[in-house]
LUMGUDREN-298769 format. One record per residue: x, y, z of N, C-alpha, C in turn. Coordinates in steps of 0.02 Angstrom, whole numbers, plus 50000, padded with zeros to 5 digits. Example, Ala and Ser with C-alpha at 12.3 -4.5 7.8 and 13.67 -1.06 7.14 Angstrom:
<pts>
506604971650390506154977550390506604983550390;506424988850354506844994750357506455000250394;
</pts>
This chain:
<pts>
500424994050000500005000050000500445006250000;500265011349960500655017649961500595021150028;501115024950046501095028750108500645034850100;500285036750153499855042750149500265049050139;500005053750100500335060150090500455063450158;501065065750172501235068150239501005075250253;500365076550247500095083250260500205085150333;500405091450342500465094750408500985091650454;501425087450429501935084450471502465089650489;502635090050553503195094250576503775089550590;504325090050551504855084950554505155083950623;505235089250663505555088350728505055086850784;504435085150766503925083450816503595076850796;503875071150818503575064750800502915063250836;502745067150887502135065850925501515068450891;501585073450847501005076450814500665081950854;500935083450915500605088450958500605095450928;501095096950887501145103650857500905103950785;500665098350759500465098150689499815102150679;499805106050626499215109950606498955114350662;499415117150703499205121850754498945128250721;498395130950745498145137250716498635143050730;498565148350691498975154250701498865157050771;499405158850805499425161550873499325156350927;499215149950908499155144650958499855142250977;499965141451042500615139251068500645131651070;500105128451091500115121251100499395118651099;499345111951091498695108651091498745102351132;498235101151173498165094851208497565091251179;497655084851164497105080951136497165080151062;496975074351036497005072950965496335073450930;495845076150967495175076650938494745070850960;494145072550980493695067451007493425063050952;493335056550967492995051950922492295050750949;491815050350905491135049150927491065042050953;490655041051005490615034551038490115029751006;489825031550949489245027850924489405021950879;490035020350867490175014650824490895014450803;491095009150766491785008150749491995011350683;491565015450654491685017450585492145023450577;492445025950632492915031550626493635029150619;493745022550619494415019750613494425014750556;494945015250513495015010650457495735008150455;495825001650453496484998450448496624997150375;497234998650353497404997650282497404990150266;497284988350203497244981250185497894977350201;498464980750195499094977350212499274977850286;498844981250324498904981850397499554985250419;499794989950379500394993750399500225000650427;499635003150412499435009650439498685009750450;498445014750486497735015450497497545022750501;496925024250485496665031150485496135031750540;496155037450575495685038750629495335045350616;494685045250609494295051350600494125054350667;494295060750676494155064250739493805070850723;493645074550776493315080950766493805086450744;494465085150746494925090250720495225088350653;495105082350629495385080250565495465072850561;495805070750507495925063650493496665062150506;496785058250559497465056350577497655049750542;498285049450519498575043150495499115041050544;499125034550560499615031750606499955025650576;500585024650596500955018650579500765013150629;500605007250605500385001850648500934999450695;501534998450668502084995550707502285000050766;502335006550754502575011150805502025014850841;501415014750814500845018450840500995025950844;501385028450799501535035650796501195038650735;501015045150739500665048350683501125049350623;500845048850563501225049950502500925055350457;500315057550472500005063050434499375065250470;499165071450455498535074250482498185077950425;497625075150403497245077950347496615081350371;496305085250326495635088050334495575092450396;496095096150412496065100550470495665106850458;495525108450395495135114450380494435113950410;494155107950411493485107150437493445102050494;493795096450486493765091350538493085088050540;492875086050601492215083050613492105076850569;492605072550566492565066450525492175061150563;491655058450532491215053750567491275046550541;491455045650478491505038950449492145038650407;492515033150412493135032350374493155025350345;493355024750282493425018150250493995018450199;494425013350200494975012750152494785007550100;494935008950037494745004449982495124997849987;494834992349962495164985849965495844985549930;495944989749879496594989749845497094994349879;496894997849932497345001949971497555008449940;497205010649887497405016849853496975022849871;496365021649896495885027049908495645026849980;495445032650004495105033150069494475037350059;493925035150088493295038950086493095040650157;492845046650166492635048650233492075053750227;491695054350282491125058850283491195063350344;490985069750339491005074150397490295076150418;490265079950473489615081850501489215086350454;489535089550407489185093950361488845090050305;488915083350306488585079250255488965078950190;489625079850193490035079550132490455073250134;490415069250081490835063350073491405065250026;492015063750047492595064750004492945058149992;493185057349931493615051649913494285054549892;494825052449926495485055049912495965049449893;496445051149850496995046749834497465046749894;497625040949921498025040649983498735043149972;499045041349916499745043149906499845050549894;499405053549854499485060649837499055065149881;498535062449911498065066449949497555070049905;497595069149839497145072649792496425070449803;495975075349800495265073849806495005071149740;494795064849739494535061649679493825063849665;493425064149718492725066449711492475069049777;491995073649773491665076349831490925075849820;490585072549866489875070949858489485074249914;489045078749898488645082249948488045077849968;488215072950007487715067950026487875065450096;487395065650140487485063050208487545055450205;488055052650237488095045450247487885044150319;487325040750327487025039850394487315033550427;487925034250452488225028950493488565023350455;488495023050388488795017450351489095019950286;489685017350270490015018650206490485012750194;490425009550136490855003750122491035003550049;491645001450033491885000849964491674994149934;491584994049868491514987749832492194984349828;492214977849818492864974249817493344976749763;493084979449707493524982049654493714989349665;493484992349720493634999249740493345004549693;492865002549651492565007249603491935010749630;491605007649678490985010449705491035011049781;490605015449808490485015349879489735014549890;489565011449945488865010449963488745014150029;488205017950032488055021850092487325021050111;487165023050173486465024050194486365031550197;485895034150157485815041350155485365043850211;485265050350214484895053350269484165051150272;483905048650216483215046150213483175038750230;483745035850253483785028750271483725024150211;483905026750152483935022750091484655020950076;484755015050048485425012750030485565014749957;486145017849947486345019949880487035017249863;487125015649799487785013849772488025019749730;488615022449746488875028449713489525026849677;489625029949619490255029249582490805033349617;491375030249630491915033549666492175039549628;492255039049563492565044349523492085050249512;491465048849496490995054249478490535056249535;490435051749582489955053049636489245051749616;489135049449555488445048249531488155042049563;487495042149571487135036449600487055031049547;487315025149560487245019349515486565016149526;486385015249589485735012049605485535014049675;484875014349685484605015249752484195008949768;484315006049826484004999749842483255000649853;482884996249822482154996449827481934993349893;481534996949930481274994249993480644990249980;480544985050021479944980950013479314984950028;479334988650084478774992850103479044999250134;478625004050142478825010250175479015009050248;478735003550277478885002150347479625000750358;479954998050307480664996250314481075002450331;480885008250304481275014250316481265016350389;480795013950427480755015950497481275012350539;481565006850513482035003050552482755005550540;483155004950592483855006850587484235001450548;484635003550499485064998950464485704998050505;485814992050531486354991050579486994988450547;486964986050485487574983550454487504984050378;488054985350343488044986250271488704983850243;488694979050197489304976250168489184973950096;489714974350054489724970849991489944963650004;489704958949963489974952249965490684952349936;491114947549954491804947649929491864947649853;491374944749818491404944849744491064950949714;490774955249755490464961349731489784960449699;489504954449700488874953249667488264955149710;488374956149774487824957649819488014963349867;487494966949887487544971349945487094968349998;487364967450058486964964750113486854970150165;486254970150193486104974950246485644971650297;485734973650359485284971350412484774976750427;484154975150421483604979650437483144976050486;483104978750546482754975250600483074968450610;482704962950608482984956250618483024952350552;483064956050497483114952850431483764955150397;484074950550361484654952250319484434951850246;484514957550211484314957950141484934957650096;484854954450038485354954749985485064958649928;485474963249900485254967549846485734966849787;485474968149728485884968549668486154975749664;486824976749668487084983649669486994987349604;486834983849549486734987249485486024989649476;485544985849503484844987449492484494989949555;484764988249613484444990149676483884985549697;483774980149661483224975549677483444970549730;482954968249770483084963149821483164956349787;483714952949802483824946249773483694940649823;483734942149887483604937049937483484940450005;483164936750050483044939250117483114933350165;483494934350218483614929050267483454931750337;483224927350380483114929350449483784930050485;483814934550532484434935450571484784941950555;485274943450598485654949650592486394948150607;486814953250611487524952350625487824947150579;487754948250514487924943250464488674943350447;488884938050412489574937650385489544933450321;489934935550271490004931750208490584926850214;490534921250180491104916850171491574920050120;492224918550122492694921650075492524920650001;492204914949984492034913649914491334916249897;491004919649943490334922649933489784917549924;489914911149937489394906049929488904906249987;489164907650047488754906950107488694913650143;488144914250180488044919850225487804917050292;488144919150345487934916950412487624922850448;487104921550488486764926850524486554924450593;486544929150640486364927750709485624929050720;485294924450755484594925350772484534925850847;484404931850874484364932550947483704929750975;483734927251036483144924651069483184926251143;482664929251171482644930751242482304924951280;482634922751333482364917351373481804920051417;481194917651408480634920351449480704918351522;480514923151566480474921951638481154920651670;481694922051635482364921051664482544927151706;482894925951762483104931451806483844930651821;484274935551801484084941351760483904939251689;483594943851653483384942251584483994940651543;483994934951510484564932751469484334931651397;484834931551354484684930151284485154924851258;484914920651214485334915651180485364917551107;485784914051070485824915150998485884908550962;485524907850908485684902550860485974905850798;486384902350762486714904950703486524900650644;486264903850592486064900350531486574901650476;486724896650436487164897350379486744895950317;486744900950271486314900550212486734899850149;486494895650104486784895150037486454900549994;486844905549975486564911349940486264909449873;486604904849838486374903049770485694899949769;485544895549817484894892149816484414895049869;484674899549911484244902849960484004898450016;484384893050031484184888450083484684888250140;484434886550199484874885850256485204879050255;485874879050260486244872750257486514870650325;486504875150374486744873350440486394877750492;486334874850551485984878450605486304876450671;486604881350705486984880050766486664883850824;486574880450881486224883750936486514882051005;487184881551008487494879851072487654885751116;487624891851091487784897751131487224899251180;487424900951242486944902751294486844910251300;487224914051261487164921351262487174923951190;487034930351182486994933251116487674933151081;487674930951019488284930650979488454937650952;489084939750961489274946350935489804946150881;490064940150865490574939650812490484933150774;490534933650708490504927850663491054928650612;491464923450602491994923650552492034916850517;492144916950450492274910850412493034909950406;493254903750403493954902250390494114903550317;494744904750299494914906150228494744900350182;494734894250209494594888350167493844886950161;493424890850195492694890050195492444883850231;492884880050262492674873850295492454874950367;492684880450397492534881550467492244888550477;491904889350533491634895850552491724896450628;491924902350650492004903550721491474908650743;491164907350801490674912050829490874913250902;490734919250925490894920950995490314925051023;490124923351085489564927051115489824932551161;489364936351188489544942351225489894940851292;489884934551314490224932751376490864928851364;491114928951302491774926251289491804918851272;491244915451264491254908451243491334908251167;491824904251145492004904251074491934897151047;491574896350992491464889850961491724889850890;492044884250871492254883150802491824877650774;491504879050717491034874450686491324871450622;491214865050612491404861750550490804862150503;490864866250451490294867450406490154861450362;490674857650344490574851750302490164846450338;490314845450401489964840350441489364843250478;489334849950482488764853050516488764851850591;489364852050622489394850650693489914855050727;489894854950794490374858750833491044855150833;491574858650812492234855650809492614856750875;492624862850899492964864550961492594870050997;492684870151063492374875351103492884877851154;492894884551164493364887551211492974892151258;493074891051322492744895251373493254898651417;493864899351392494414902251431494314909651447;493884912851408493844920251411493174922651439;492884918751484492224920451509492184927451538;491644930851522491484937651543491954942951512;492334941051462492734945751424492424946651355;492564952351325492354953351256492904950551212;492714945851168493194942351126493004943351053;493474945751012493344946750941493854942550902;493634937050870494094932650834494214934850762;494804932950735494974934150665495394928350639;495254926350578495684921350544496214924950504;496834922650509497364924950464497304921250398;497664923550348497604920450281497834913250281;498274911250328498494904250331498044899950373;497484902650398497014898750438497124899150512;497644902750535497764903550607497204907850636;496944905650692496394909250725496674913250784;496644919850779496844924350833496234927950859;496314931050916495754934950945496014940650987;495644946150987495764951651033495294950851092;495564950951153495184949751214495204955951257;494614958451274494564964651313494384963151385;494824965451430494704965251501494734972351528;494584973251591494604979951620495314982651618;495444987551575496074991051568496634986551542;496474980551517496964976151486496664973451421;497054973651368496864970751304497384965651286;497164959651269497624954151254497504951551183;498034948951152497994945551087498184938251099;497734933751078497834926551089497834922651024;498244917451023498174912050974497684907051005;497084906650977496544902951010496694895551015;496844892250960496904884950961497524882550998;498044886650999498644884851037498604887251110;498074890851126497974893651193498594897551216;498844901751172499444905551185499304913051184;499464916451238499404923751238500004926851204;499884930451149500424933351111500644940151138;500154943951162500334950751185499804953251233;500014957851276499564960951323499704968451325;499164972351323499224979651325498864982151387;499214985751428498914988751487498734995951471;498094997251463497865003751440497275006151482;497285012251507496695014951541496095014951493;495515013251519494915013051477494795019751443;494985025251477494875031951450495475034551411;495875030051382496435032051339496245031251266;496605034751223496435034251152496595027351125;497115024051152497285017351128496745012351143;496465012551203495915008051220495325009251173;495195015651159494655017351113494785014551043;495405015351019495575012750952495465005250948;495745001550996495684994250994494964992051003;494574995751042493864993951051493474994750987;493625000050950493255001450889493514997250830;494154995450832494454991550778494874985950810;494564980650835494934975450871495494972250831;495414972150764495944969150723496584973150726;496544979550747497134983750752497624980950804;497374978350859497814975450910498194969450881;497844965350842498164959550810498684961850760;498504966950719498984969550669499604972250703;499524975750759500104978450794500534972950823;500204967850853500584962250880500984958750826;500684957550769501034954050715501574958350683;501484964950684501994969350654502624969450697;502554967650760503134967450806503304960150825;503214955650778503274948550793503954946650821;504484950050796505154948450820505234950250894;504834955150917504914957550985504364954851032;503964950151006503404947651047503664944351110;503384946251165503524942951229502884943151268;502884940151327502294940251368502284946151416;502734950851404502724956951443502164961551419;501924965451464501414970351447501744976251411;501434978351356501704983851317501344990351333;501714995751334501405002351340501735006951288;501345011251258501585016051210501305022851230;501715027951225501505034551247500885036951208;500865035451144500285037551104499655033951129;499705027451141499115023551160498835025751227;499265027951272499025029651339498815036851347;498835040851293498615047751298497875048051320;497705052751364497005053251387496545056151333;495925054151337495405057151296495175063551331;495185069151296494995075451327494255077051313;493915079151365493245081851357493225088251398;493545093551373493765099151416493225103951438;492825101751485492355106151518492275103951590;492625106851637492995113151631493745112251618;494085118051612494815118451609495025123651661;495505121851705495695126451758496445126351769;496735132251781497435132551801497485130451875;497955125751890498095124251959498655128751985;499075130951939499585136051952499735139251885;500265143051880500405146451817500635142051761;500825135751776501115131551725500765124751719;500215123751754499865117351750499125118451743;498835114651697498115114951684497795108351705;497215108851735496805103051750496225102851701;496115097051671495625096351617495205090151630;494565090851623494135084951630494285079951575;494415073751596494445068351548493745066351527;493685060851491493025059151465492535057551521;492715053151569492235051551622492545051051691;493085047351699493295045651767493995047951785;494235053051755494885055551776494945062951759;495445066051789495635072951773496345072751746;496455075951689497125076251659497475082551684;498095081751706498515087451726499035088451672;499025094351642499455095951585499965101151606;500605099151608501145103851621501305107351555;501095113551549501145116851484501865118851466;502295118851516503005120451503503355114451472;503255108551500503575102451474503145098851422;502515100851416502025097751371501905090351388;501945088751453501825081951477501175081751516;500855075851516500225075051553500265069251601;499885069751653499755064151698499015064351716;498755059051743498045058851758497925057351832;497375060251857497125058751923496465055051914;496445048851937495825045051931495575043452001;494975040952005494685039252070494205033452061;494115029352111493645023752104492925026252100;492555023652052491865025852045491445020352014;490895018752048490415014052019489905017751976;489975024351973489495028351935489645027851861;489135026551821489265024851751489405030851707;489205036851727489325042651684489955046351704;490165045751767490795048851787490735056351798;491305059751788491385066751808490905071351770;490545075451809490155080951780490575087351781;490895088851837491305094751842491765094051903;492225098751911492685098451967492965105351981;493275106152040493635112252057494195110552104;494695114852109495245114052156495115118552217;495185115652275495095119452337495745122752357;495705128052398496315131752418496845127352450;496645122152486497125117852519497455112852471;497215112652408497515108152359497095102052344;496575100652383496125095052368495695096652307;495415091352278494985092152219494275090052238;493805094252219493095092752230492795090652163;492555084452160492285081652098491535080252106;491145081952056490445079852053490375074651999;490155068652018490005063651966489275061551970;489065057651920488345056651909488215049451888;487695046551916487445040051896486805041151855;486845039951790486285041251745485685036851761;485815030551777485265025851788484825027851847;485125030651899484745032451959484715040051970;485005043851924484995051251928485275053651995;485835050752016486155052652079486785056752065;486825062652096487435066652094487815065452159;488465064352153488865063052211489475067652211;489655070252269490245074452277490795070452310;491385070552280491965066952305492535071852317;492855071352374493445075352387494065070952378;494495073152332495095069352316495695072952345;496055069552390496675072152417497255068152389;497865069552411498445065952387498425058552406;498085057052460498095050152486497435046452480;496885050052464496235046752469495725050152425;495175046652411494595049452377493985047552418;493665052552448493125051252497492465054252472;491935050152462491275052952448491025056852509;490815063052499490605067152556489865069052554;489535068252497488815069852494488535067152429;487875065852429487545064052366486825066552368;486545067252307485885070252302485545067752239;484895066652243484495064452186483965069652171;484045073652117483515078452099482875074852080;482305078152086481665074752070481595073151996;481965076651953481945075251881482665075151855;482765071951797483415072351765483495079251735;484065082351749484155089451731484325090451658;484515085151623484705086051553485355090051550;485465093751500486065097751488486225102351547;486495099351601486555103051664487155107651664;487135112651710487635117951716487895118051787;488555118651795488865118751861489315124851869;489365127351931489865132351948490045131352021;490655133352039490925132152107491155138652138;491125138752206491425144052245491665140752310;492335139752314492615136152371492245129552378;491915128252435491555121952443490805122752435;490605127352393489905128152374489845126552300;489295123252283489165121252214488465123652196;488385126552137487725128052110487655124252045;487075120952037486955117351975486215117351959;486075116851894485375117051873485335114451802;484735114851773484615112451705483885112851691;483605107351666482895107151648482465108351710;481935112251701481465113451755481555120251788;482175123051785482285129751810482485130351883;482445124851922482655125251992483415125251996;483685129752036484405129952049484535126552115;485005121952116485195118452177485845121452203;485825123952265486415127052296486655122452352;487265119952344487525114752389488105117752429;487985119652490488505122252535488765116352575;489315113352553489555107152582489845107952652;490025114152671490275115252738489725114652791;489115115752770488565116252819488005111252808;487975108152749487405103752736487575098652683;487305092452691487385087352640486825087452589;486315091652601485745092152556485725099052524;485675099552458485645106052425485005109852442;485055116452445484465120752448484225122252378;483605124252372483315125752306483195133252300;483435136152244483275143052226482735142652172;482145144952188481565144152143481355150952115;481275151152049481065157352016481055156651941;481575153451912481575152351840481035147251821;480775148051762480245143651738480455139451679;481095139751660481345135951602482065133951616;482345130251571483025127551577483525133151596;483945131651646484475136351665485105134451627;485335138951585485895137651540486565140151567;486555144951613487185148051635487145150051708;487705149151743487765150851814488465153551827;488515158351874489165160951895489125163751965;489605161852007489665164752074490035171352070;489865175952116490275181952126490935179752159;491465183752153492115181752182492085180152256;491655183552295491625182152366491145176452383;490815173652332490375167952342489705169652373;489555176052384488935177852417488345178652369;488495179652305487965180552255488045175552199;487495173952167487485169452110487065172652055;487305172451994486925175151937486745169251892;486145169451864485895163851823485545166451761;485625162751706485285164351644484865158451621;484255159651599483785154251586483435154951519;483145149351498482725149351438482085153251446;481925155451508481345159951517481525167151499;482145168151474482385174551447482465179851500;482665177551560482845182151613483535180451640;483865185551670484495184651705484375187051776;484505182651826484325184151895484935183751940;484935187851993485445187652044485135185052108;485495180352142485245177052202485715178452261;485425179052320485805179452381485935172352406;486575170352408486735163452424486605161752498;486595166552542486475165252612485735163952626;485305167752593484585167052605484215162952553;484525162252493484185158852438483665163052404;483625169452421483125173852392483395177052327;482925178152282483095181952221483185189252240;483765192152221483915199152237483605203752185;483715202152121483465206452068483525202852001;483235205851951483295203551882483705208751844;484205206451807484615211051769484235213751709;484325220151692483965223051636484225220551569;483775219751521483925217851452483555222451405;483845223651346483505227751296482855224351274;482885217751270482285213851257482405206851285;481875203151303481975196451332482375191951285;482865188351313483285184051272483625178951318;483765173051293484105167851332484845169351337;485105169251397485815170551409486175163951418;486645162451374486985155951373487635155951412;487925161751426488565162151460488555167951509;488865166951568488905172251619489585171951652;489835177851673490465178151709490485184451751;490735183951813490885189751855491595191951841;491705198551842492395201051840492745199251905;493415198651906493775196551966493655200852027;493525207352018493385211652075492655211652095;492235208452054491525207852070491105213752051;491395218752018491015224852002490625224251938;490775219251896490465218851831490235211751817;489685211051781489435204651758489395204851682;489655199551650489615199051577489115193451560;488705194651510488225189651487488255188851412;488255182651389488265181251318487615178251295;487325181251243486715178751214486765179451138;486255177451102486305177351029486435184451003;487015185350973487175191650939487445197150982;487495196251049487695201851092488065199351154;488505203651180488765202951247488525208851288;488215207551345488005212751391488535213451447;488675219551466489065221051525488635224951573;488545222451635488125225751685488565228051744;488375233551774488665235651837488335231551892;488725227451928488445222951978488165226752038;488415232752052488175236552110487535240352094;487535243752037486955247952019486425244051979;486595237951957486135233851916485915237751854;486395240351819486255244151757486685241351701;486455242451640486855240451581487395245751570;488025243551568488565248251554488785248051481;488685242351448488885241951378488545235851347;488355236551283488125230851243488585230351183;488895224551174489385223651119489075219151066;488885221951008488605217750954489145212850929;488925206950910489385201850886489415201550810;489995200350782490065200250709489675194450678;489535195150615489195189850577489585183350583;489225177750595489555171350602489775169750672;489705174450718489895173250788489325174950835;488715173850812488135175950850487985171350910;488165164950905487995160250959488555160051011;488475163951063488975164151116488835158651168;489365155251189489255149751235489675150251298;490245153651295490675154051354491025160751357;491135163251418491465169651430491985168751485;492505172951485492995172851539493355179451545;493435181951606493815188051619494535186351635;494995190751614495685190351637495705192451711;496225190251747496265191751818496335199151832;496615202851784496665210151793496005213651780;495525210151749494865212951736494835217351674;495395218351640495405222851582495155219451518;495185212851517495035209251455494495204051467;494105202951415493575197951416493655193551354;493615187051363493635182351306492945179351297;492765178251234492125175051218492235169551168;491835164251174491885158551128491205156851099;491205154551037490575153551001490415146150990;489775144950979489515138550955489605138350880;489555132050854489555131150782488905133850752;488975137050694488395139050653488505136450582;487965134850548488015132050481488425136650436;488885133550401489315137250355489985139050385;490075138450452490705140050484491175134150481;491815135450465492325130250466492695130050532;492835135950560493175136350625492775141050670;492825139750736492465143850784492905149650807;492575155250824492935161250845493025161350921;493635162950942493775164951011494005172151008;493615176751037493745183851030493995186851096;494465191451089494745195051146494495202151143;494185204451199493865211051201494195215451254;494235221951238494425226951287493795228951325;493775227651390493175228751429492975236151431;493465240551435493305247751443493035250851380;493225248151321493015251251258492535246951217;492515240351232492115235851191492455233951126;493095235651119493455234251057493635226851053;493545223950994493775217150980494525217450963;494945216151013495665216851004495935211850954;495705205650959495945200450913495455194650913;495455190950858495045184850852495485178950835;495425173650875495795167450863495325162350831;495565159150778495155154150743495515147450748;495185142350776495545136050782495095129950793;494635130350839494215124450854493715123250797;493565116850786493115115050731492375114950752;492255115050817491565115450840491555119050908;490995118750943490855123250999491435124351048;491565130751063491995132551119491595131651183;491865128051231491485126451291491765129551355;492405131451354492695134151415493285138651398;493355144251435493905148951426494215150451494;494875151151495495235152651556495865156551539;495995161951575496615165751568497135162951616;497775163051596498315161251641498375166651695;498645164851753498705169751807499075176151788;499575175551743499945181651723499625185151664;499065182351638498695185651584498995185151516;499515181051506499855180751441499605175051397;499215170451426498965164651389498215164151399;497865162851345497145161251348497055153951330;496685150451371496555143351361495835142451337;495755138651283495075137151259494985129551255;494435127151284494255120151280493635119351237;493625114151195493105113651145492785106751143;492185106551117491815100351105492175096051053;492685098851019493065094850972493565090251007;493615090751074494045086251112494765088651118;494875095151110495555097851117495545104051162;496125105551188496255111851224496805115451187;496695121851172497195125951138497445131451184;498095132851180498395138451216498535143951166;498285149951179498365155651133498845160751165;499305163251124499795168151147499475175051145;499395178151203499085184751206499585190551205;500225189051213500725194351222500725199551165;500625197551101500625202651049500015207251050;499505205551089498865209151084498665212951147;499045212251201498855215451263499415219951289;499225224751331499715228851366499915225351431;500565224951443500795221351502501105226251552;
</pts>
């Protein structure tokens, strides 16, 4: 396979951390978030020497053997949701959030075609690499010409009811004569030239045999009255040519999640969700071997071209590669669940096998670690300076990343949690402890944990009467204010009470909250189009801030001295005098930056930063620096590909930190634009 065009490579930076940095950006933490909804953002090359990862900041290429980056594409827009490499290894196709499919030549990077068509979760190449098949936004399957982008055929649905079902799998047969798709609990075969249905089989989670003669499909079955509720699976093997079932296997006690045929077509391996693995003799129609060594682990088997059966085995923070029939562990990777490496292997289990085989000479039973693989996944809301040279950033769920911006090194602080959603927000206390709020989605329980150097202690928990939805948090020392759907604000003074008090007045979703510097007042912005100030000691509403007209305020911030309040809403920034409760300035926002989501004051109070949400037609989001006294837009930084979620000034005021929904944190150099 040709090597990918080395776009944006910085020769003296093998890590990729400085690649494609925006103008005025000093550094970046995070490689861009991957969406959690499926494995389609990662594609392994046919020769298994490199792989592509679609993220919200662009398309990364990595070398399999070293797990180091070799190129970064599509940084102009990013937001890559689906990635597929052609079977001949010459082309890559990908789709972004804007509904644009691009096909590029891998060696040159040249765009072969651009198709303005949403691919709804699925995109796959034909075996000859001439076509791609997608599910469009109307839930219809289309075959498109790679070179022209023209529609070759649209698959005919049996009834309109079929469109209501989610298409869960889409593949060409190895000979290219069929397109197979799973719709509900049926697997359909289509003629890719005409779009007509050629066959229909019961079952889902299908697999083709290498010679395209057979199709195997899983048929789930729930055991009635079982406690806990369990499911079994039977697996049917169909002869495509005659449309008949030639084998039927039903030994699995749990749902089957993997089906693979051997290269010789004589065997088939199936594995269920609890790690039981069966090898079936298709010629004799019987069970050949069964392995239960991996119970309660996720096991994904693969046949090599010589018939060797390997598998990737997932355990808590450990991923192993096994030779199944020899019962030999080839490699073990110790990776935090919230690392990008664990995410990669989870979404593309064959990648772990490819990496193990690429390092065959060095294979040992030692656990391997790679700096790239262990990098944390960033979900930067919030981002806080712990001192002038270290930033604390929320990881995806169960850890906080500490980034030393001087050395550009990271470490993580994790804590034990049975809560399935993990961290909602956090703050650092004056004594150095960390206050974390985490959340259990199933029971709607918020819990506060105090993390010290030696321990992590739950100190309070609370269950709101309703799920708050897109909730908002703010901290003041050991007080927490949070709210969301319903309009009730919960004020949690942990020094004096384990139960939050309720501030009642808003009648709609509370989108923004901010404490005054002394912690005695709280300001809130709501979907009821009011901005209110609350007395934290009494819980009473003090006043409503004036507005030119009612509008939802999405961002709020107090100035460091407490004399001014800034509010961000559609098209405007309001500045209020906190003492007189009057409007001191209204700053209109430029075209394309109307959706304000986050605000932050510098510690000197002279500067205000604002960050925007994505709007249709925007390629990069604006982070604007304002002079508070004049309302002048001193400078605009363009870098994040989607919503800015958090802004923070360094203590000396020379760096602005922006955290984004794209899964990165950027450091912006303010020295050229401010008076020091």
